[in-house]
C-alpha positions as CSV (number, residue, x, y, z in Angstrom):
1,X,107.0,82.4,92.4
2,X,103.6,81.3,94.1
3,X,104.9,80.9,97.4
4,X,106.6,83.8,97.3
5,X,103.2,85.5,96.8
6,X,101.8,84.2,99.4
7,X,104.7,85.3,101.8
8,X,104.3,89.0,100.7
9,X,100.4,88.7,100.4
10,X,100.3,87.5,104.1
11,X,103.1,89.8,105.7
12,X,102.0,93.4,103.4
13,X,98.4,92.2,105.0
14,X,99.7,91.8,108.5
15,X,101.2,94.9,107.6
16,X,98.8,97.5,107.0
17,X,96.4,96.1,109.6
18,X,98.6,96.0,112.6
19,X,98.8,99.3,111.2
20,X,95.2,100.2,111.0
21,X,93.9,99.0,114.3
22,X,97.7,100.7,115.8
23,X,95.8,104.4,114.7
24,X,92.7,103.6,116.8
25,X,94.4,101.1,119.5
26,X,97.6,103.6,119.8
27,X,99.3,100.3,121.1
28,X,102.5,101.2,119.4
29,X,104.2,104.3,120.2
30,X,104.8,106.9,117.2
31,X,108.0,107.8,116.6
32,X,109.6,111.0,116.6
33,X,109.2,112.9,113.5
34,X,110.8,116.7,112.0
35,X,108.4,119.7,112.4
36,X,107.8,119.4,108.8
37,X,105.9,116.0,109.5
38,X,105.2,116.8,112.6
39,X,102.8,119.1,111.6
40,X,101.2,118.2,108.6
41,X,100.6,114.7,110.6
42,X,99.3,116.9,113.2
43,X,96.8,118.7,110.7
44,X,95.7,116.0,109.4
45,X,94.6,114.1,112.3
46,X,92.9,117.7,113.2
47,X,90.0,116.9,110.2
48,X,89.1,114.9,112.8
49,X,88.0,112.3,110.4
50,X,91.2,111.0,107.9
51,X,92.8,109.3,109.7
52,X,90.5,107.8,111.6
53,X,89.2,106.7,107.5
54,X,92.8,105.7,106.5
55,X,92.8,103.5,108.8
56,X,89.1,101.5,107.6
57,X,91.1,101.3,104.3
58,X,94.2,99.7,105.8
59,X,91.5,97.0,108.5
60,X,89.8,96.5,105.3
61,X,92.0,95.4,102.9
62,X,94.8,94.2,105.0
63,X,91.2,91.6,106.1
64,X,91.3,91.1,102.7
65,X,94.6,90.0,102.0
66,X,94.5,87.9,105.1
67,X,92.1,85.1,103.8
68,X,92.8,86.3,99.8
69,X,89.1,87.3,99.0
70,X,89.5,90.0,96.5
71,X,93.1,90.1,96.5
72,X,93.6,93.0,92.8
73,X,91.2,95.1,94.2
74,X,92.8,95.4,97.7
75,X,95.1,96.0,96.3
76,X,94.1,98.6,94.4
77,X,92.2,100.2,96.9
78,X,95.6,99.4,99.1
79,X,98.2,101.5,96.2
80,X,97.0,105.5,97.4
81,X,96.9,105.0,100.6
82,X,100.7,103.5,100.8
83,X,101.4,105.5,97.9
84,X,101.2,108.7,100.3
85,X,103.0,107.2,102.6
86,X,106.3,107.0,100.9
87,X,105.6,110.8,99.6
88,X,105.3,112.0,103.4
89,X,107.8,109.7,103.9
90,X,110.2,110.7,100.8
91,X,109.4,114.5,101.4
92,X,109.0,115.0,105.0
93,X,110.5,112.0,107.3
94,X,113.1,110.9,105.1
95,X,114.7,108.7,108.1
96,X,111.6,106.4,108.2
97,X,110.8,105.8,105.0
98,X,111.9,101.9,104.8
99,X,108.6,100.9,105.5
100,X,106.5,102.2,103.4
101,X,109.1,101.6,100.1
102,X,109.2,98.0,101.2
103,X,104.9,98.3,102.1
104,X,105.2,99.2,98.8
105,X,108.0,97.1,96.6
106,X,105.3,94.9,98.2
107,X,102.8,96.0,96.9
108,X,103.5,96.5,93.4
109,X,105.5,92.4,93.2
110,X,101.5,91.6,93.7
111,X,100.4,94.2,91.5
112,X,103.0,91.9,89.1
113,X,101.7,88.6,90.1
114,X,98.0,89.4,89.6
115,X,98.7,91.3,85.7
116,X,95.8,89.3,84.4
117,X,93.7,90.5,87.5
118,X,94.2,93.8,85.6
119,X,94.2,93.3,81.8
120,X,90.1,93.9,81.8
121,X,90.1,97.1,84.0
122,X,92.5,98.6,81.8
123,X,91.4,97.3,78.2
124,X,91.2,100.2,75.1
125,X,88.5,100.3,73.3
């Protein structure tokens, strides 16, 4: 279980770090999207800040996962970004859902592997 946890943590960290850097450096071309997905993505880019904020979150959490610092926090911060990527593909671009599904599965696996870290946060008083 520990080896799987390390491998998945590193793979997820690399994945989000690369996609975060790509938002700034654009070294990977964007695949063609359906019209509704393209309009939505265009609106996010035109906002002038949202995609940069997402990129920063991806870069920072990717580094946190790769250096194994504050892993539980990184997973919580990263979760809404991955959830929105999954929903984007589910509703607007179902053909591209594979990567988002894999990233969500990795995040959930690491949540479960670190469940002791979340117990104080989920305790009712």
